[in-house]
C-alpha positions as CSV (number, residue, x, y, z in Angstrom):
1,M,21.7,-23.9,-9.2
2,I,22.5,-23.6,-12.5
3,T,25.3,-26.4,-13.7
4,V,27.5,-26.2,-16.8
5,L,30.0,-27.4,-19.3
6,I,32.4,-26.0,-21.2
7,A,33.4,-27.6,-24.3
8,D,36.4,-25.9,-26.0
9,D,39.9,-27.0,-27.7
10,Q,42.0,-24.5,-25.3
11,A,42.3,-25.3,-22.0
12,M,42.9,-21.7,-20.9
13,V,39.5,-20.6,-22.5
14,R,38.0,-23.6,-20.3
15,E,40.0,-22.6,-17.2
16,G,39.6,-18.9,-17.3
17,F,35.7,-19.5,-18.0
18,G,35.5,-21.8,-14.8
19,A,36.7,-20.0,-13.1
20,L,34.9,-16.8,-13.6
21,L,31.7,-18.7,-13.4
22,N,32.2,-21.1,-10.1
23,A,33.1,-17.3,-8.8
24,Q,29.7,-17.0,-9.2
25,A,27.2,-17.8,-6.0
26,D,24.2,-19.3,-8.5
27,I,26.6,-21.2,-11.4
28,A,28.3,-24.3,-10.7
29,V,31.0,-25.9,-13.3
30,V,30.5,-29.6,-13.7
31,G,33.4,-30.5,-15.9
32,D,34.7,-29.2,-18.9
33,A,35.6,-31.0,-22.5
34,A,38.6,-30.8,-25.0
35,D,36.4,-31.8,-28.4
36,G,32.8,-32.2,-28.7
37,E,32.7,-36.2,-28.2
38,V,34.4,-35.5,-24.9
39,A,31.6,-32.8,-24.4
40,V,28.5,-35.5,-25.4
41,R,29.4,-37.9,-23.3
42,Q,30.0,-35.8,-20.0
43,C,26.8,-34.2,-20.4
44,R,25.0,-38.0,-20.6
45,D,26.8,-38.3,-16.9
46,L,26.8,-35.2,-15.6
47,R,24.1,-33.7,-17.0
48,P,24.5,-30.0,-17.1
49,D,21.9,-27.1,-17.1
50,V,24.5,-25.1,-19.9
51,V,26.8,-26.2,-22.2
52,L,29.7,-23.1,-23.0
53,M,30.4,-24.8,-26.5
54,D,33.2,-23.7,-29.2
55,I,32.6,-24.6,-33.1
56,R,36.4,-25.1,-34.2
57,M,37.3,-28.7,-31.7
58,P,39.1,-31.2,-32.8
59,V,37.4,-35.3,-33.1
60,M,34.0,-33.8,-33.3
61,D,33.3,-30.0,-34.1
62,G,30.5,-28.8,-31.9
63,L,28.0,-28.1,-34.7
64,E,27.5,-31.9,-34.8
65,A,27.7,-31.5,-30.5
66,T,25.2,-29.7,-30.4
67,R,23.0,-31.9,-32.8
68,R,23.4,-34.9,-30.8
69,L,22.8,-32.8,-27.6
70,S,19.3,-31.0,-29.2
71,G,16.2,-32.7,-27.6
72,N,16.0,-33.3,-23.5
73,G,19.5,-32.4,-22.9
74,P,21.3,-29.2,-21.8
75,K,20.7,-25.5,-23.2
76,V,23.6,-24.8,-25.5
77,L,25.1,-21.7,-25.8
78,I,27.8,-21.2,-28.8
79,L,30.7,-19.7,-28.3
80,T,31.7,-17.5,-31.1
81,T,33.5,-14.9,-33.3
82,F,32.2,-12.9,-35.9
83,D,34.2,-15.0,-38.6
84,L,32.1,-17.6,-37.6
85,D,28.9,-16.3,-38.5
86,D,27.8,-19.1,-40.9
87,Y,27.9,-21.6,-38.2
88,V,25.5,-19.4,-35.7
89,Y,22.9,-20.5,-38.0
90,E,23.9,-23.7,-38.3
91,A,24.0,-24.5,-35.2
92,L,20.8,-22.5,-33.9
93,R,19.4,-24.6,-36.7
94,A,20.6,-27.4,-35.2
95,G,19.0,-26.8,-31.3
96,A,21.8,-24.1,-29.9
97,S,19.5,-21.5,-27.5
98,G,21.8,-18.5,-28.2
99,F,25.5,-17.8,-28.8
100,L,27.8,-15.3,-27.5
101,L,31.0,-13.6,-29.2
102,K,34.5,-14.9,-27.3
103,D,35.6,-11.3,-26.6
104,A,32.0,-10.7,-24.8
105,P,32.8,-9.1,-21.0
106,A,32.2,-10.9,-18.8
107,A,29.4,-10.0,-17.0
108,D,27.7,-10.7,-20.7
109,L,29.4,-14.4,-19.9
110,I,27.5,-14.7,-16.7
111,N,24.1,-13.2,-17.8
112,A,23.9,-15.0,-20.9
113,V,24.6,-18.5,-18.9
114,R,21.6,-17.2,-16.5
115,V,19.3,-16.2,-19.4
116,V,19.5,-19.7,-21.4
117,A,19.2,-21.6,-18.2
118,S,15.9,-19.6,-17.9
119,G,14.7,-20.0,-21.2
120,E,13.0,-17.0,-21.0
121,A,14.5,-15.0,-23.6
122,L,17.1,-15.2,-26.6
123,L,20.1,-13.6,-26.2
124,A,18.9,-10.1,-27.0
125,P,21.9,-7.6,-27.9
126,S,21.3,-6.1,-31.1
127,V,24.0,-7.4,-32.6
128,T,22.4,-11.0,-32.0
129,R,19.0,-9.7,-33.1
130,R,20.8,-8.6,-36.6
131,L,23.3,-12.0,-37.2
132,I,19.9,-14.0,-36.3
133,A,17.6,-12.0,-38.9
134,E,19.9,-12.2,-41.2
135,F,21.3,-16.3,-41.2
136,A,17.7,-16.8,-40.4
137,A,16.0,-15.5,-44.0
138,R,18.7,-17.6,-46.1
139,P,17.4,-20.4,-47.4
140,A,17.7,-24.1,-46.2
141,A,16.0,-27.4,-46.9
142,G,13.3,-29.0,-44.6
143,K,11.7,-25.5,-43.9
144,P,8.7,-26.1,-41.3
145,R,5.4,-25.7,-43.6
146,P,3.8,-22.1,-43.4
147,T,0.4,-24.2,-42.5
148,A,1.9,-25.0,-39.3
149,L,1.2,-21.6,-38.1
150,N,-2.5,-22.5,-38.5
151,A,-2.6,-24.1,-35.3
152,L,-1.9,-20.6,-33.2
153,T,-3.9,-17.9,-32.7
154,P,-3.7,-14.2,-33.8
155,R,-2.5,-13.1,-30.1
156,E,-0.3,-16.3,-30.4
157,T,1.3,-15.0,-33.8
158,D,1.7,-12.3,-32.5
159,V,3.8,-12.9,-29.6
160,L,5.7,-15.3,-31.8
161,R,6.2,-12.3,-33.9
162,L,7.8,-10.4,-30.9
163,I,10.2,-13.0,-30.0
164,A,11.4,-13.0,-33.8
165,R,12.6,-9.3,-32.8
166,G,14.1,-10.6,-30.3
167,R,12.2,-8.8,-27.5
168,S,11.7,-10.1,-23.8
169,N,9.1,-11.2,-21.9
170,T,8.8,-8.2,-20.0
171,E,8.5,-5.8,-23.8
172,I,6.3,-7.9,-24.9
173,A,4.1,-7.6,-22.3
174,D,4.4,-4.0,-22.8
175,E,3.2,-3.8,-26.5
176,L,0.6,-5.3,-25.9
177,V,-0.7,-4.4,-23.0
178,V,-1.1,-7.4,-21.0
179,A,0.9,-9.1,-17.5
180,E,3.7,-10.8,-18.1
181,Q,2.5,-13.9,-16.9
182,T,-0.1,-13.7,-19.6
183,V,3.0,-13.5,-22.2
184,K,4.7,-16.2,-20.7
185,T,1.3,-18.8,-20.9
186,H,1.8,-17.5,-24.7
187,V,4.8,-18.2,-25.4
188,G,4.6,-21.8,-23.6
189,R,1.7,-22.6,-26.2
190,V,3.8,-21.7,-28.9
191,L,6.7,-23.3,-28.2
192,A,4.2,-26.6,-27.3
193,K,2.2,-26.2,-30.7
194,L,5.0,-25.8,-32.6
195,N,7.2,-28.3,-31.3
196,L,10.1,-26.2,-30.3
197,R,12.3,-26.3,-27.6
198,D,12.9,-22.8,-26.4
199,R,12.9,-19.2,-27.9
200,A,15.9,-19.4,-30.1
201,Q,14.5,-22.0,-32.2
202,A,11.2,-19.9,-32.2
203,V,13.3,-17.4,-33.9
204,V,14.5,-19.3,-36.7
205,F,10.9,-21.1,-37.2
206,A,9.3,-17.3,-37.3
207,Y,11.9,-16.5,-40.0
208,E,12.3,-19.2,-42.0
209,T,8.4,-19.3,-42.4
210,G,8.1,-16.3,-43.8
211,L,6.3,-14.8,-40.6
212,V,9.0,-12.2,-39.9
213,I,10.7,-10.7,-42.5
214,P,14.4,-8.9,-41.5
215,G,14.8,-5.6,-41.7
C-alpha cells in the first residue's frame, strides 16, 4: 500500500485529490496539510511514502518544506502550473522526486504517485523532459564537481546519460541491449556512487556537470 500526504492550501484541492487517490486499491491518503510547516510535522508523525506538495503555501512554502524533508523522508511530488517553472527546478534541486501539472488528467496523478513511490522512473512525459533539461542547464551555485563522474564505469555513465534523457529502465535496456534487471543494477550503483537520492537528482546532476547538454 502506498501512503500519501497531500499538502496544499486549497481545501478543495486536498479533498479532490484525496478522494481520487483513496479510490485506488493500492493507495491510501493518511493526512493532509494546508501549509508546509504542518506538512513537515505530519510527515515526521505519519511517515507517508509520497507527499503531493504545492509550492505556494502560507507559513512555509513547498520549497522549504521539500528541503526539510530531503534525505530519508518521503518522496516529494511537486504540484505546479506552467507559471511556476522556476520553482520546479529549485524543487528538484531541493530533493523533489518529480513534478506534476495541477491540471493533469486524473490518471496521470494516480500514475505519478505510483511511479514516484516505486523510484523506478522519473515522470517522463515529453513536457517533463523539456522542463528538466531547460532548468537543470541553468547555472547555479554549488555545482557538483565533474570529477565525481570518474567514479562511474563507462556503462554506468551511459546509463546516467539515458536517465537524464528521461528514458525508463525498459527503454535503457532496449537501447543498450541488456536485461532490464542489469539496468536496475546499474541505476542503483550510479545513485550510490554519486550519493544521489533518486533518478530526479540524477537528472539534475547530469545536466549540472555538463554530462548531458539540453537540445
